[in-house]
BAKETI-496167 format. One line per field, with one value per atom (N, C-alpha, C): residue number from 1; atom name; x, y, z. Coordinates in steps of 0.1 Angstrom, whole numbers, plus 5000, padded with zeros to 4 digits. Example, Ala and Ser with C-alpha at 12.3 -4.5 7.8 and 13.67 -1.06 7.14 Angstrom:
num = [1,1,1,2,2,2]
atome = [N,CA,C,N,CA,C]
u = [5132,5123,5132,5128,5137,5129]
v = [4943,4955,4967,4978,4989,5000]
w = [5078,5078,5078,5071,5071,5079]
END
This chain:
num = [1,1,1,2,2,2,3,3,3,4,4,4,5,5,5,6,6,6,7,7,7,8,8,8,9,9,9,10,10,10,11,11,11,12,12,12,13,13,13,14,14,14,15,15,15,16,16,16,17,17,17,18,18,18,19,19,19,20,20,20,21,21,21,22,22,22,23,23,23,24,24,24,25,25,25,26,26,26,27,27,27,28,28,28,29,29,29,30,30,30,31,31,31,32,32,32,33,33,33,34,34,34,35,35,35,36,36,36,37,37,37,38,38,38,39,39,39,40,40,40,41,41,41,42,42,42,43,43,43,44,44,44,45,45,45,46,46,46,47,47,47,48,48,48,49,49,49,50,50,50,51,51,51,52,52,52,53,53,53,54,54,54,55,55,55,56,56,56,57,57,57,58,58,58,59,59,59,60,60,60,61,61,61,62,62,62,63,63,63,64,64,64,65,65,65,66,66,66,67,67,67,68,68,68,69,69,69,70,70,70,71,71,71,72,72,72,73,73,73,74,74,74,75,75,75,76,76,76,77,77,77,78,78,78,79,79,79,80,80,80,81,81,81,82,82,82,83,83,83,84,84,84,85,85,85,86,86,86,87,87,87,88,88,88,89,89,89,90,90,90,91,91,91,92,92,92,93,93,93,94,94,94,95,95,95,96,96,96,97,97,97,98,98,98,99,99,99,100,100,100,101,101,101,102,102,102,103,103,103,104,104,104,105,105,105,106,106,106,107,107,107,108,108,108,109,109,109,110,110,110,111,111,111,112,112,112,113,113,113,114,114,114,115,115,115,116,116,116,117,117,117,118,118,118,119,119,119,120,120,120,121,121,121,122,122,122,123,123,123,124,124,124,125,125,125,126,126,126,127,127,127,128,128,128,129,129,129,130,130,130,131,131,131,132,132,132,133,133,133,134,134,134,135,135,135,136,136,136,137,137,137,138,138,138,139,139,139,140,140,140,141,141,141,142,142,142,143,143,143,144,144,144,145,145,145,146,146,146,147,147,147,148,148,148,149,149,149,150,150,150,151,151,151,152,152,152,153,153,153,154,154,154,155,155,155,156,156,156,157,157,157,158,158,158,159,159,159,160,160,160,161,161,161,162,162,162,163,163,163,164,164,164,165,165,165,166,166,166,167,167,167,168,168,168,169,169,169,170,170,170,171,171,171,172,172,172,173,173,173,174,174,174,175,175,175,176,176,176,177,177,177,178,178,178,179,179,179,180,180,180,181,181,181,182,182,182,183,183,183,184,184,184,185,185,185,186,186,186,187,187,187,188,188,188,189,189,189,190,190,190,191,191,191,192,192,192,193,193,193,194,194,194,195,195,195,196,196,196,197,197,197,198,198,198,199,199,199,200,200,200,201,201,201,202,202,202,203,203,203,204,204,204,205,205,205,206,206,206,207,207,207,208,208,208,209,209,209,210,210,210,211,211,211,212,212,212,213,213,213,214,214,214,215,215,215,216,216,216,217,217,217,218,218,218,219,219,219,220,220,220,221,221,221,222,222,222,223,223,223,224,224,224,225,225,225,226,226,226,227,227,227,228,228,228,229,229,229,230,230,230,231,231,231,232,232,232,233,233,233,234,234,234,235,235,235,236,236,236,237,237,237,238,238,238,239,239,239,240,240,240,241,241,241,242,242,242,243,243,243,244,244,244,245,245,245,246,246,246,247,247,247,248,248,248,249,249,249,250,250,250,251,251,251,252,252,252,253,253,253,254,254,254,255,255,255,256,256,256,257,257,257,258,258,258,259,259,259,260,260,260,261,261,261,262,262,262,263,263,263,264,264,264,265,265,265,266,266,266,267,267,267,268,268,268,269,269,269,270,270,270,271,271,271,272,272,272,273,273,273,274,274,274,275,275,275,276,276,276,277,277,277,278,278,278,279,279,279,280,280,280,281,281,281,282,282,282,283,283,283,284,284,284,285,285,285,286,286,286,287,287,287]
atome = [N,CA,C,N,CA,C,N,CA,C,N,CA,C,N,CA,C,N,CA,C,N,CA,C,N,CA,C,N,CA,C,N,CA,C,N,CA,C,N,CA,C,N,CA,C,N,CA,C,N,CA,C,N,CA,C,N,CA,C,N,CA,C,N,CA,C,N,CA,C,N,CA,C,N,CA,C,N,CA,C,N,CA,C,N,CA,C,N,CA,C,N,CA,C,N,CA,C,N,CA,C,N,CA,C,N,CA,C,N,CA,C,N,CA,C,N,CA,C,N,CA,C,N,CA,C,N,CA,C,N,CA,C,N,CA,C,N,CA,C,N,CA,C,N,CA,C,N,CA,C,N,CA,C,N,CA,C,N,CA,C,N,CA,C,N,CA,C,N,CA,C,N,CA,C,N,CA,C,N,CA,C,N,CA,C,N,CA,C,N,CA,C,N,CA,C,N,CA,C,N,CA,C,N,CA,C,N,CA,C,N,CA,C,N,CA,C,N,CA,C,N,CA,C,N,CA,C,N,CA,C,N,CA,C,N,CA,C,N,CA,C,N,CA,C,N,CA,C,N,CA,C,N,CA,C,N,CA,C,N,CA,C,N,CA,C,N,CA,C,N,CA,C,N,CA,C,N,CA,C,N,CA,C,N,CA,C,N,CA,C,N,CA,C,N,CA,C,N,CA,C,N,CA,C,N,CA,C,N,CA,C,N,CA,C,N,CA,C,N,CA,C,N,CA,C,N,CA,C,N,CA,C,N,CA,C,N,CA,C,N,CA,C,N,CA,C,N,CA,C,N,CA,C,N,CA,C,N,CA,C,N,CA,C,N,CA,C,N,CA,C,N,CA,C,N,CA,C,N,CA,C,N,CA,C,N,CA,C,N,CA,C,N,CA,C,N,CA,C,N,CA,C,N,CA,C,N,CA,C,N,CA,C,N,CA,C,N,CA,C,N,CA,C,N,CA,C,N,CA,C,N,CA,C,N,CA,C,N,CA,C,N,CA,C,N,CA,C,N,CA,C,N,CA,C,N,CA,C,N,CA,C,N,CA,C,N,CA,C,N,CA,C,N,CA,C,N,CA,C,N,CA,C,N,CA,C,N,CA,C,N,CA,C,N,CA,C,N,CA,C,N,CA,C,N,CA,C,N,CA,C,N,CA,C,N,CA,C,N,CA,C,N,CA,C,N,CA,C,N,CA,C,N,CA,C,N,CA,C,N,CA,C,N,CA,C,N,CA,C,N,CA,C,N,CA,C,N,CA,C,N,CA,C,N,CA,C,N,CA,C,N,CA,C,N,CA,C,N,CA,C,N,CA,C,N,CA,C,N,CA,C,N,CA,C,N,CA,C,N,CA,C,N,CA,C,N,CA,C,N,CA,C,N,CA,C,N,CA,C,N,CA,C,N,CA,C,N,CA,C,N,CA,C,N,CA,C,N,CA,C,N,CA,C,N,CA,C,N,CA,C,N,CA,C,N,CA,C,N,CA,C,N,CA,C,N,CA,C,N,CA,C,N,CA,C,N,CA,C,N,CA,C,N,CA,C,N,CA,C,N,CA,C,N,CA,C,N,CA,C,N,CA,C,N,CA,C,N,CA,C,N,CA,C,N,CA,C,N,CA,C,N,CA,C,N,CA,C,N,CA,C,N,CA,C,N,CA,C,N,CA,C,N,CA,C,N,CA,C,N,CA,C,N,CA,C,N,CA,C,N,CA,C,N,CA,C,N,CA,C,N,CA,C,N,CA,C,N,CA,C,N,CA,C,N,CA,C,N,CA,C,N,CA,C,N,CA,C,N,CA,C,N,CA,C,N,CA,C,N,CA,C,N,CA,C,N,CA,C,N,CA,C,N,CA,C,N,CA,C,N,CA,C,N,CA,C,N,CA,C,N,CA,C,N,CA,C,N,CA,C,N,CA,C,N,CA,C,N,CA,C,N,CA,C,N,CA,C,N,CA,C,N,CA,C,N,CA,C,N,CA,C,N,CA,C,N,CA,C,N,CA,C,N,CA,C,N,CA,C,N,CA,C,N,CA,C,N,CA,C,N,CA,C,N,CA,C,N,CA,C,N,CA,C,N,CA,C,N,CA,C,N,CA,C,N,CA,C,N,CA,C,N,CA,C,N,CA,C,N,CA,C,N,CA,C,N,CA,C,N,CA,C,N,CA,C,N,CA,C,N,CA,C,N,CA,C,N,CA,C,N,CA,C,N,CA,C,N,CA,C,N,CA,C,N,CA,C,N,CA,C,N,CA,C]
u = [1618,1617,1619,1600,1600,1609,1607,1618,1610,1614,1609,1611,1604,1608,1620,1630,1641,1648,1646,1659,1651,1640,1629,1640,1638,1647,1660,1667,1682,1685,1676,1678,1680,1676,1676,1672,1661,1663,1670,1674,1691,1702,1703,1720,1716,1698,1696,1698,1690,1691,1706,1719,1730,1740,1736,1742,1738,1728,1720,1729,1728,1736,1747,1757,1771,1772,1764,1764,1765,1749,1750,1760,1767,1779,1791,1793,1801,1800,1786,1787,1785,1782,1785,1797,1806,1820,1831,1822,1826,1822,1809,1802,1809,1814,1820,1807,1803,1794,1805,1798,1806,1808,1792,1795,1792,1793,1790,1780,1780,1771,1758,1746,1734,1722,1715,1700,1699,1705,1698,1710,1718,1726,1723,1720,1719,1714,1730,1727,1720,1719,1711,1693,1691,1683,1673,1683,1679,1679,1688,1684,1676,1670,1659,1644,1643,1634,1632,1642,1646,1642,1642,1636,1624,1620,1606,1595,1600,1596,1589,1604,1606,1596,1599,1588,1572,1570,1555,1549,1562,1560,1558,1570,1567,1558,1556,1541,1526,1526,1519,1516,1524,1526,1516,1511,1499,1484,1485,1475,1477,1487,1490,1486,1493,1496,1481,1469,1455,1452,1457,1457,1460,1472,1479,1475,1461,1456,1453,1453,1451,1457,1470,1480,1494,1507,1522,1523,1534,1541,1534,1539,1533,1536,1533,1532,1543,1553,1566,1573,1573,1581,1583,1570,1567,1573,1570,1576,1590,1599,1609,1615,1607,1610,1613,1601,1599,1607,1613,1622,1640,1641,1652,1655,1650,1646,1643,1639,1632,1643,1650,1661,1676,1675,1683,1682,1664,1664,1673,1682,1689,1699,1705,1721,1717,1699,1697,1695,1693,1685,1693,1699,1715,1725,1728,1731,1731,1713,1704,1708,1711,1711,1723,1735,1748,1754,1746,1752,1748,1741,1736,1720,1722,1707,1710,1695,1694,1678,1673,1663,1649,1644,1637,1628,1625,1613,1617,1628,1636,1643,1647,1654,1642,1629,1622,1617,1613,1611,1623,1636,1648,1641,1639,1642,1626,1615,1605,1608,1616,1616,1629,1636,1643,1638,1627,1618,1609,1607,1599,1608,1619,1629,1633,1635,1642,1630,1617,1603,1606,1604,1604,1614,1624,1633,1630,1623,1615,1602,1599,1584,1588,1604,1606,1612,1620,1620,1611,1597,1584,1579,1576,1569,1581,1591,1600,1602,1602,1601,1590,1581,1566,1557,1552,1546,1549,1565,1570,1567,1571,1566,1558,1551,1530,1528,1534,1529,1537,1549,1556,1548,1544,1539,1527,1518,1503,1504,1518,1522,1506,1507,1500,1486,1482,1467,1465,1449,1445,1442,1440,1435,1419,1415,1406,1401,1409,1414,1418,1427,1431,1421,1411,1399,1393,1380,1379,1384,1398,1404,1402,1401,1399,1387,1379,1365,1361,1369,1362,1371,1386,1389,1379,1377,1365,1356,1351,1336,1345,1356,1364,1363,1368,1370,1361,1353,1342,1334,1335,1331,1341,1358,1364,1357,1355,1358,1340,1334,1321,1324,1335,1341,1344,1353,1364,1353,1361,1354,1349,1339,1327,1338,1351,1356,1367,1371,1378,1370,1357,1352,1346,1347,1342,1354,1365,1381,1383,1377,1383,1369,1357,1348,1348,1356,1358,1367,1381,1389,1390,1372,1372,1367,1356,1349,1353,1366,1373,1390,1386,1398,1396,1405,1410,1414,1415,1423,1428,1434,1438,1433,1424,1424,1426,1430,1430,1444,1452,1460,1474,1473,1488,1491,1477,1476,1483,1478,1475,1498,1503,1512,1523,1518,1530,1522,1517,1512,1508,1498,1492,1485,1482,1472,1461,1449,1442,1436,1434,1425,1430,1420,1415,1407,1408,1400,1393,1390,1385,1385,1395,1401,1396,1385,1383,1372,1369,1359,1365,1382,1389,1390,1391,1399,1410,1414,1428,1433,1450,1453,1455,1451,1458,1462,1477,1483,1490,1488,1494,1484,1474,1469,1476,1487,1495,1489,1479,1474,1462,1460,1445,1457,1468,1480,1485,1496,1499,1488,1479,1467,1463,1460,1458,1466,1483,1493,1494,1492,1493,1480,1468,1459,1460,1467,1472,1481,1494,1503,1495,1478,1474,1460,1460,1450,1452,1439,1447,1435,1434,1429,1424,1412,1408,1406,1407,1408,1421,1432,1443,1443,1436,1435,1428,1415,1409,1416,1425,1428,1443,1445,1458,1453,1444,1432,1428,1426,1423,1438,1447,1464,1463,1465,1470,1460,1448,1440,1442,1443,1444,1457,1467,1476,1479,1471,1470,1462,1451,1445,1455,1462,1476,1482,1487,1497,1491,1481,1469,1464,1464,1460,1476,1485,1499,1502,1497,1497,1488,1479,1471,1473,1481,1484,1498,1502,1515,1515,1508,1501,1496,1488,1480,1490,1501,1510,1521,1524,1530,1520,1509,1501,1496,1498,1498,1510,1519,1536,1533,1530,1529,1516,1513,1495,1506,1512,1519,1529,1533,1544,1537,1527,1512,1513,1507,1500,1510,1526,1534,1536,1541,1547,1541,1524,1517,1511,1511,1509,1523,1535,1546,1548,1542,1541,1534,1526,1515,1520,1528,1535,1545,1554,1564,1558,1546,1539,1539,1535,1529,1547,1553,1564,1571,1572,1577,1568,1552,1549,1555,1556,1561,1579,1582,1597,1598,1587,1587,1584,1577,1564,1573,1585,1593,1602,1607,1621,1616,1601,1598,1597,1593,1584,1594,1605,1622,1633,1636,1648,1646]
v = [6342,6347,6335,6340,6324,6320,6308,6304,6298,6302,6294,6280,6272,6252,6252,6266,6264,6260,6267,6263,6258,6252,6245,6238,6238,6232,6231,6241,6237,6230,6230,6225,6212,6207,6188,6179,6186,6175,6179,6190,6194,6182,6185,6175,6164,6154,6142,6140,6145,6145,6142,6153,6154,6141,6136,6125,6113,6111,6099,6100,6112,6110,6111,6113,6110,6094,6089,6072,6064,6072,6066,6066,6074,6080,6072,6068,6055,6044,6040,6029,6025,6034,6031,6030,6038,6039,6023,6017,6005,5993,5992,5982,5979,5967,5960,5948,5953,5946,5940,5925,5918,5931,5934,5944,5958,5967,5980,5987,5991,6003,5999,5998,5997,5996,6002,5997,5981,5970,5959,5952,5957,5950,5956,5949,5946,5959,5970,5983,5990,5988,5996,5991,5982,5978,5981,5981,5991,6005,6013,6026,6028,6018,6020,6019,6010,6011,6018,6027,6037,6050,6046,6063,6061,6050,6047,6052,6050,6045,6064,6066,6088,6090,6089,6097,6096,6086,6082,6088,6092,6094,6111,6118,6131,6134,6129,6134,6132,6126,6128,6138,6148,6159,6165,6167,6174,6173,6158,6157,6158,6154,6162,6170,6182,6193,6204,6195,6201,6187,6185,6172,6175,6184,6179,6182,6181,6185,6173,6161,6148,6136,6146,6136,6141,6136,6141,6152,6157,6173,6183,6190,6205,6206,6219,6222,6221,6231,6239,6224,6215,6203,6196,6189,6182,6192,6207,6213,6209,6211,6211,6195,6185,6173,6169,6182,6176,6178,6197,6203,6191,6189,6186,6171,6157,6148,6149,6153,6156,6156,6163,6171,6162,6151,6141,6132,6130,6124,6124,6134,6137,6131,6124,6115,6103,6102,6088,6079,6086,6082,6080,6089,6089,6076,6077,6063,6050,6051,6040,6039,6047,6041,6037,6039,6039,6045,6060,6068,6060,6055,6048,6050,6061,6065,6067,6063,6060,6061,6063,6065,6051,6056,6042,6050,6044,6046,6050,6038,6042,6061,6067,6076,6086,6081,6096,6095,6084,6088,6095,6092,6101,6112,6118,6131,6139,6133,6138,6139,6130,6132,6144,6144,6158,6172,6170,6186,6186,6175,6181,6186,6178,6185,6201,6203,6215,6225,6224,6229,6232,6220,6225,6235,6233,6246,6257,6265,6279,6274,6268,6270,6270,6264,6265,6287,6288,6303,6313,6307,6315,6317,6306,6303,6310,6312,6320,6334,6341,6350,6361,6357,6361,6362,6357,6365,6370,6375,6383,6398,6399,6406,6410,6401,6405,6417,6406,6418,6429,6427,6446,6455,6447,6461,6463,6456,6454,6462,6464,6469,6466,6450,6442,6446,6451,6453,6441,6438,6428,6431,6424,6432,6437,6427,6433,6447,6451,6463,6476,6476,6482,6484,6472,6480,6485,6484,6494,6506,6510,6521,6527,6519,6525,6530,6524,6528,6537,6542,6558,6566,6569,6574,6576,6570,6571,6578,6578,6588,6596,6598,6614,6622,6615,6618,6627,6615,6624,6637,6638,6649,6664,6659,6671,6677,6665,6672,6678,6677,6690,6698,6705,6721,6724,6713,6719,6713,6723,6720,6704,6709,6691,6680,6685,6679,6671,6676,6669,6657,6663,6654,6640,6641,6630,6623,6629,6625,6616,6624,6612,6601,6602,6593,6582,6585,6576,6563,6570,6566,6559,6559,6554,6540,6544,6530,6521,6525,6515,6515,6510,6506,6492,6485,6470,6466,6453,6441,6426,6424,6412,6404,6402,6396,6383,6377,6368,6363,6345,6345,6348,6349,6356,6370,6380,6389,6398,6382,6389,6387,6373,6367,6378,6386,6394,6407,6412,6427,6434,6428,6436,6447,6461,6470,6470,6467,6472,6484,6490,6499,6511,6516,6526,6541,6551,6561,6571,6576,6589,6602,6606,6619,6628,6635,6643,6635,6627,6620,6606,6605,6594,6587,6572,6565,6559,6560,6559,6548,6543,6533,6540,6536,6541,6537,6528,6517,6524,6519,6530,6540,6538,6556,6569,6565,6576,6585,6581,6591,6600,6597,6612,6615,6612,6618,6628,6625,6632,6641,6639,6652,6662,6656,6662,6673,6666,6681,6691,6686,6696,6704,6703,6712,6719,6711,6720,6734,6730,6743,6754,6751,6763,6770,6763,6768,6782,6786,6800,6798,6808,6807,6799,6797,6789,6775,6771,6761,6756,6764,6755,6746,6755,6747,6733,6735,6720,6714,6716,6705,6702,6709,6704,6694,6696,6685,6673,6670,6663,6654,6662,6653,6645,6646,6649,6634,6632,6623,6610,6614,6606,6602,6607,6598,6587,6592,6580,6568,6572,6561,6550,6560,6554,6547,6546,6538,6522,6532,6514,6512,6513,6504,6493,6503,6496,6484,6488,6478,6465,6465,6456,6448,6452,6444,6440,6449,6435,6425,6428,6417,6403,6407,6398,6386,6395,6394,6386,6384,6377,6363,6366,6355,6347,6351,6345,6334,6340,6331,6323,6324,6311,6300,6305,6296,6290,6295,6289,6279,6280,6269,6257,6262,6246,6240,6246,6243,6232,6241,6224,6216,6219,6208,6204,6206,6191,6181,6188,6176,6170,6176,6166,6155,6160,6149,6134,6142,6128,6117,6128,6123,6115,6118,6109,6097,6099,6083,6075,6082,6065,6068,6073,6070,6062,6060,6053,6038,6041,6026,6017,6029,6016,6013,6021,6017,6006,6006,5990,5983,5983,5968,5966,5974,5970,5962,5964,5958,5947,5941,5931,5921,5926,5917,5917,5923,5915,5917,5920,5917,5903]
w = [8709,8696,8688,8680,8670,8660,8658,8648,8637,8627,8615,8615,8602,8604,8595,8593,8587,8601,8610,8623,8635,8633,8643,8646,8664,8672,8669,8668,8663,8651,8643,8629,8634,8639,8643,8628,8621,8613,8602,8600,8595,8596,8608,8616,8609,8615,8610,8596,8589,8575,8573,8572,8571,8575,8588,8593,8587,8579,8570,8558,8554,8541,8540,8549,8552,8556,8560,8568,8551,8544,8531,8523,8520,8513,8520,8531,8539,8533,8535,8532,8518,8509,8496,8490,8498,8489,8498,8508,8516,8509,8507,8500,8484,8481,8471,8461,8453,8448,8433,8434,8419,8406,8404,8393,8393,8386,8393,8401,8409,8414,8411,8410,8410,8416,8412,8416,8423,8415,8417,8423,8433,8446,8457,8469,8482,8488,8486,8487,8483,8465,8461,8462,8468,8469,8488,8492,8506,8507,8497,8495,8488,8476,8466,8480,8490,8498,8506,8511,8519,8518,8498,8494,8490,8483,8482,8494,8508,8518,8523,8521,8526,8516,8502,8490,8500,8504,8508,8516,8529,8539,8540,8531,8527,8520,8511,8502,8517,8527,8535,8541,8541,8550,8546,8532,8524,8533,8535,8545,8555,8564,8574,8585,8571,8580,8579,8574,8579,8591,8597,8610,8619,8621,8638,8649,8646,8663,8670,8659,8665,8664,8664,8666,8672,8677,8676,8666,8675,8661,8664,8657,8649,8638,8630,8617,8613,8619,8623,8617,8631,8633,8616,8614,8603,8589,8590,8577,8575,8585,8584,8588,8589,8587,8571,8567,8549,8539,8548,8540,8538,8548,8553,8548,8553,8546,8528,8526,8513,8506,8511,8500,8503,8517,8515,8507,8503,8490,8476,8475,8461,8462,8478,8477,8475,8486,8486,8472,8467,8451,8440,8446,8433,8436,8451,8453,8450,8447,8445,8431,8423,8413,8409,8419,8409,8403,8400,8387,8373,8373,8358,8355,8343,8342,8325,8323,8304,8304,8294,8288,8289,8301,8306,8319,8324,8335,8348,8350,8363,8362,8349,8350,8348,8342,8346,8360,8367,8384,8391,8386,8394,8390,8377,8373,8377,8375,8387,8400,8407,8420,8424,8408,8414,8413,8404,8400,8414,8418,8433,8442,8444,8452,8450,8439,8435,8436,8431,8431,8447,8454,8467,8476,8468,8475,8473,8460,8459,8470,8469,8480,8491,8496,8511,8510,8498,8499,8499,8488,8487,8506,8514,8520,8536,8532,8546,8539,8528,8522,8522,8513,8508,8520,8533,8540,8547,8553,8561,8547,8536,8527,8524,8523,8522,8537,8545,8555,8562,8556,8558,8546,8533,8521,8531,8540,8541,8554,8565,8576,8585,8583,8594,8593,8578,8580,8569,8567,8559,8551,8535,8525,8524,8532,8530,8537,8548,8555,8545,8536,8529,8519,8518,8504,8510,8519,8531,8532,8531,8536,8521,8509,8495,8495,8494,8495,8503,8514,8518,8519,8513,8499,8485,8482,8469,8473,8485,8491,8490,8500,8497,8488,8474,8461,8455,8462,8453,8454,8469,8479,8472,8472,8468,8451,8446,8429,8430,8439,8438,8438,8444,8441,8432,8423,8412,8395,8387,8373,8370,8359,8360,8352,8347,8338,8343,8358,8365,8375,8377,8382,8377,8361,8351,8351,8351,8356,8370,8374,8389,8387,8387,8387,8378,8368,8353,8363,8370,8374,8386,8393,8406,8402,8387,8384,8374,8366,8356,8366,8376,8384,8387,8381,8382,8390,8395,8404,8400,8398,8401,8383,8376,8367,8360,8354,8349,8358,8357,8369,8366,8351,8349,8349,8351,8351,8367,8377,8392,8393,8387,8386,8383,8369,8367,8366,8382,8385,8376,8365,8355,8362,8359,8360,8348,8349,8334,8332,8344,8350,8340,8335,8325,8332,8322,8327,8312,8316,8307,8308,8296,8300,8288,8288,8278,8265,8272,8261,8256,8259,8252,8263,8261,8272,8268,8283,8283,8295,8293,8299,8311,8325,8338,8345,8344,8348,8358,8369,8387,8383,8380,8388,8379,8373,8367,8357,8350,8338,8346,8356,8365,8371,8382,8387,8381,8366,8359,8359,8355,8344,8357,8368,8384,8385,8388,8388,8377,8366,8359,8355,8360,8365,8376,8388,8398,8394,8386,8384,8375,8370,8362,8372,8382,8391,8400,8398,8407,8421,8433,8442,8448,8452,8459,8454,8440,8429,8432,8438,8440,8454,8463,8477,8474,8465,8469,8458,8449,8441,8442,8457,8462,8472,8477,8486,8482,8465,8457,8454,8446,8449,8456,8468,8479,8482,8488,8485,8477,8464,8454,8453,8457,8463,8470,8482,8491,8483,8477,8472,8460,8452,8443,8455,8463,8466,8477,8482,8489,8474,8465,8452,8449,8450,8447,8458,8472,8480,8475,8476,8470,8460,8450,8438,8440,8446,8455,8466,8470,8476,8465,8459,8450,8444,8437,8431,8436,8452,8458,8458,8462,8467,8456,8444,8431,8431,8432,8432,8443,8451,8462,8456,8446,8442,8433,8424,8410,8416,8428,8433,8436,8441,8447,8433,8421,8410,8403,8406,8400,8410,8417,8429,8433,8436,8438,8424,8417,8405,8399,8397,8403,8408,8425,8431,8429,8425,8420,8408,8400,8387,8391,8404,8411,8413,8421,8428,8415,8405,8395,8387,8383,8380,8387,8405,8410,8411,8410,8408,8398,8388,8374,8374,8383,8382,8391,8407,8414,8409,8399,8388,8382,8373,8363,8368,8381,8389,8390,8396,8402,8390,8382,8366,8357,8355,8345,8353,8365,8374,8378]
END
């Protein structure tokens, strides 16, 4: 059975990170600086150097993960190291500060690091849960496969309405033409459906195709004879279309959540690099 990056090689990087954090805590408790613990002691400089190098190395994953074929390691292994070693920075950087914070560039760098790490926690959740959730919703089909299936159903619906009253055909064709997907990024993120339909000459909202389905079901209860059979086939086929549209929108929404995480995590990471450079420069210039 395939394992995820979380449990890669028996959680190797989890245990490495845990051992390293425990060692750092023990040394922190053992060392006895003349003044209170801070980033300016020998241990503070040591942890600061280690932390800075780890941050640069971890950010390298962004480039490295697109070029794994040209070196050692695997995508899964590097991501596992990125997650666990990145998490250990919470302990390393906090011990580096000696728990001394203030309104300065040093605390800004620390705060940005925490934002990067905690947003990374959400990224771990998103990349563990959402891909399998998307695959489960789509039942191993691609989004293009589902779009093709919907197009086939649309053609079938247009054939079915040819044997029904003109007003029903006009409504169904209007719903097909006015079905919308995606929209702006916020629409994708919230799963908004801005589809419309014209019913009796009036354009109304057709969120989740409910307006059309309700209208068809109502007409089905009043139908008689052959029209009942034709409408029943139409309602059944349209119900399949409604479900497939829901699958597409759910997939788009989950994908948008992953994208908005990257649009936050990556810029904050670059902000951290800038703050880290300012932090290091100020230490060498003023201390």
